[in-house]
C-alpha positions as CSV (number, residue, x, y, z in Angstrom):
1,M,-9.5,9.4,-16.9
2,V,-7.2,6.5,-16.4
3,R,-6.0,5.5,-12.9
4,A,-3.7,2.8,-11.8
5,V,-2.7,1.7,-8.3
6,L,0.9,0.4,-8.1
7,V,1.6,-2.5,-5.7
8,G,3.0,-1.4,-2.4
9,V,5.8,-3.0,-0.4
10,L,4.8,-5.8,2.0
11,A,5.7,-5.0,5.6
12,V,4.8,-6.9,8.8
13,A,2.7,-9.2,6.6
14,C,0.4,-6.3,5.7
15,V,-0.1,-4.3,2.6
16,L,-1.2,-0.7,2.9
17,C,-3.7,0.1,0.2
18,A,-4.9,3.5,-0.9
19,S,-7.9,4.5,-2.9
20,D,-9.1,7.7,-4.4
21,A,-12.8,6.9,-4.5
22,F,-13.5,10.6,-4.4
23,A,-13.2,12.1,-7.9
24,V,-10.6,14.7,-8.5
25,V,-12.2,18.1,-8.5
26,C,-11.0,21.5,-9.8
27,W,-11.4,24.8,-8.1
28,E,-12.3,26.6,-11.3
29,T,-10.9,30.1,-11.9
30,S,-14.2,31.0,-13.3
31,V,-15.7,30.9,-9.8
32,G,-12.7,32.7,-8.2
33,G,-10.6,29.6,-7.6
34,N,-6.9,28.9,-8.2
35,G,-7.4,26.4,-11.0
36,H,-5.8,23.6,-8.8
37,Y,-7.1,20.1,-8.5
38,Y,-7.9,18.3,-5.3
39,D,-8.5,14.7,-4.3
40,L,-9.1,12.7,-1.1
41,I,-6.7,9.7,-0.7
42,V,-8.0,7.1,1.6
43,F,-6.0,4.3,3.2
44,G,-7.6,1.2,4.7
45,D,-11.3,0.3,5.0
46,S,-14.4,2.0,6.4
47,S,-13.8,0.9,9.9
48,G,-12.7,4.4,10.9
49,V,-9.3,3.2,12.1
50,G,-6.4,5.5,11.1
51,N,-3.3,3.8,9.8
52,I,-1.0,6.5,8.3
53,S,1.0,9.3,9.9
54,W,1.2,12.8,8.6
55,I,4.8,12.2,7.6
56,Y,3.7,9.1,5.6
57,A,1.0,11.2,3.9
58,R,3.3,14.0,3.0
59,N,5.8,11.6,1.4
60,N,3.1,9.7,-0.4
61,A,1.6,12.9,-1.8
62,Y,4.9,13.9,-3.3
63,E,4.8,10.7,-5.4
64,Q,1.5,11.5,-7.0
65,E,1.1,13.0,-10.5
66,Y,-2.0,14.4,-12.3
67,S,-1.9,15.3,-16.0
68,V,-4.2,17.8,-17.7
69,G,-3.6,18.3,-21.4
70,E,0.1,18.9,-21.8
71,N,0.7,19.8,-18.1
72,T,1.6,17.2,-15.5
73,Y,1.5,18.4,-11.9
74,T,3.2,16.8,-8.8
75,G,1.0,16.3,-5.8
76,Y,1.4,17.7,-2.3
77,L,-0.7,17.8,0.9
78,A,-3.3,20.5,0.4
79,T,-2.3,24.0,1.4
80,I,-5.3,26.2,2.4
81,T,-4.3,29.8,2.0
82,S,-7.6,31.6,2.1
83,E,-11.1,31.3,3.6
84,A,-12.5,30.8,0.1
85,E,-10.2,27.8,-0.4
86,N,-11.1,26.4,3.0
87,T,-14.8,26.7,2.0
88,F,-14.2,24.9,-1.3
89,I,-12.4,22.0,0.4
90,L,-15.3,21.8,3.0
91,S,-17.7,21.5,0.0
92,M,-15.9,18.2,-0.9
93,A,-17.8,16.6,2.0
94,I,-14.7,14.8,3.4
95,P,-16.1,12.2,5.8
96,F,-13.2,12.0,8.3
97,N,-10.3,14.0,9.8
98,A,-7.7,14.2,7.0
99,F,-4.2,15.5,6.9
100,I,-3.3,18.9,5.2
101,G,0.0,20.4,4.4
102,G,0.7,22.5,7.5
103,Y,3.6,21.8,9.9
104,Q,5.4,23.5,12.7
105,L,9.2,23.9,12.8
106,G,11.1,22.6,15.8
107,S,9.8,21.7,19.2
108,S,7.4,24.0,21.1
109,A,7.4,22.2,24.4
110,D,8.4,25.5,26.1
111,E,7.3,27.8,23.3
112,L,5.2,30.7,24.6
113,D,3.6,31.4,21.2
114,K,2.2,28.1,20.1
115,A,1.0,29.5,16.9
116,A,4.5,30.5,15.8
117,N,6.7,28.8,13.1
118,W,3.9,27.1,11.1
119,R,4.7,26.5,7.5
120,W,3.1,25.1,4.4
121,V,4.8,22.2,2.5
122,T,5.1,24.6,-0.5
123,S,6.6,28.0,-0.9
124,E,3.3,29.7,-0.1
125,V,3.0,32.2,2.7
126,W,1.4,31.1,6.0
127,D,-1.0,34.0,6.5
128,Y,-4.4,32.4,6.9
129,T,-5.5,29.9,9.5
130,H,-8.7,28.2,10.6
131,W,-7.8,26.5,13.9
132,N,-10.5,25.0,16.0
133,N,-11.7,26.8,19.1
134,Y,-12.0,23.7,21.3
135,T,-8.7,22.1,22.1
136,G,-6.2,24.9,21.4
137,L,-2.8,24.6,19.7
138,N,-0.2,22.3,21.1
139,N,-2.4,21.3,24.0
140,N,-0.6,17.9,24.1
141,A,-3.7,16.3,25.4
142,S,-2.7,13.0,23.8
143,P,0.3,10.8,24.9
144,Y,2.0,11.6,21.6
145,G,3.8,14.8,22.7
146,H,4.4,17.8,20.5
147,E,1.6,18.5,18.0
148,D,3.5,19.7,14.9
149,A,1.2,18.9,11.9
150,A,-2.2,19.9,10.7
151,E,-5.4,18.0,9.9
152,F,-8.7,19.2,8.5
153,W,-11.9,18.5,10.4
154,P,-15.1,17.8,8.5
155,G,-18.3,19.5,9.5
156,A,-17.2,23.1,10.2
157,G,-13.9,22.9,8.3
158,Y,-11.7,23.7,11.3
159,W,-8.1,22.7,11.5
160,N,-6.5,20.8,14.4
161,D,-2.8,20.1,15.2
162,I,-1.6,16.6,15.9
163,N,1.7,14.8,16.2
164,S,3.3,14.2,12.8
165,Q,4.7,10.8,13.5
166,Y,2.5,8.9,15.9
167,Q,-1.1,10.1,15.5
168,L,-2.7,8.1,12.7
169,R,-5.5,9.0,10.3
170,R,-7.3,7.3,7.4
171,G,-6.1,9.6,4.6
172,Y,-5.2,13.0,3.4
173,I,-6.3,15.8,1.1
174,L,-4.2,15.9,-2.1
175,E,-3.6,19.0,-4.2
176,F,-2.2,19.4,-7.7
177,G,-1.1,22.7,-9.1
178,P,1.8,24.8,-10.4
179,V,3.4,25.3,-7.0
180,A,6.8,23.8,-6.2
181,A,6.7,21.6,-3.1
182,V,9.6,22.4,-0.7
183,P,10.9,19.5,1.4
184,E,10.7,19.9,5.1
185,P,13.8,20.2,7.2
186,A,15.6,17.2,8.7
187,T,13.7,17.6,11.9
188,M,10.7,16.1,10.1
189,S,12.5,13.1,8.9
190,L,11.5,10.9,6.0
191,F,11.1,8.1,8.5
192,G,7.9,7.8,10.6
193,L,6.1,5.8,7.9
194,G,4.5,3.6,10.5
195,L,4.3,-0.2,10.1
196,F,3.3,-0.1,6.5
197,G,5.0,-0.2,3.1
198,L,5.5,2.5,0.6
199,L,2.8,2.9,-2.1
200,G,2.7,4.8,-5.4
201,L,-0.6,6.0,-6.6
202,K,-0.5,7.7,-10.0
203,R,-3.3,9.3,-11.8
204,K,-3.5,10.8,-15.3
205,K,-6.2,12.6,-17.2
206,A,-6.4,11.8,-20.9
């Protein structure tokens, strides 16, 4: 496997560096999986400080490619569509809260059903969830306002909703497979990249 990290853009005298120290793993169809490939993309060091937003992670994931034989797949934030897939990702032993590909359309400041209007960044149907039982959806406990994006919690594999632009994390779960990624609406703008530059991280398997 050959991997190359492309140099990012310098911004505010700081370069945002990503690594994929976790090996790409396949959820094999022979064990009931979907045949897709997964990776954990990490930004920054081991200090535990988050430095990318969900929007940045989503855009960065779209830039990734993974080749298997004659097939080349475009990456996207992982979409977890079943309990079995959630369990598989949990088995990756991800060491910190990491972004996944769930997002909520529009504002729900006055929305009675806070579980409504959630989508995946792909064309897949949103019919499985594993939200945590502790904070509740759109509790807006932080000063960041509407919580409209999803992250994966290590340990029990629960999901949590956070603000897509202002709450920062150390990385995201990347998925490759034959699913067409669908760009989110303009309400989730391509901006919100934080204080850091763009980075391309390409990986190919010989």
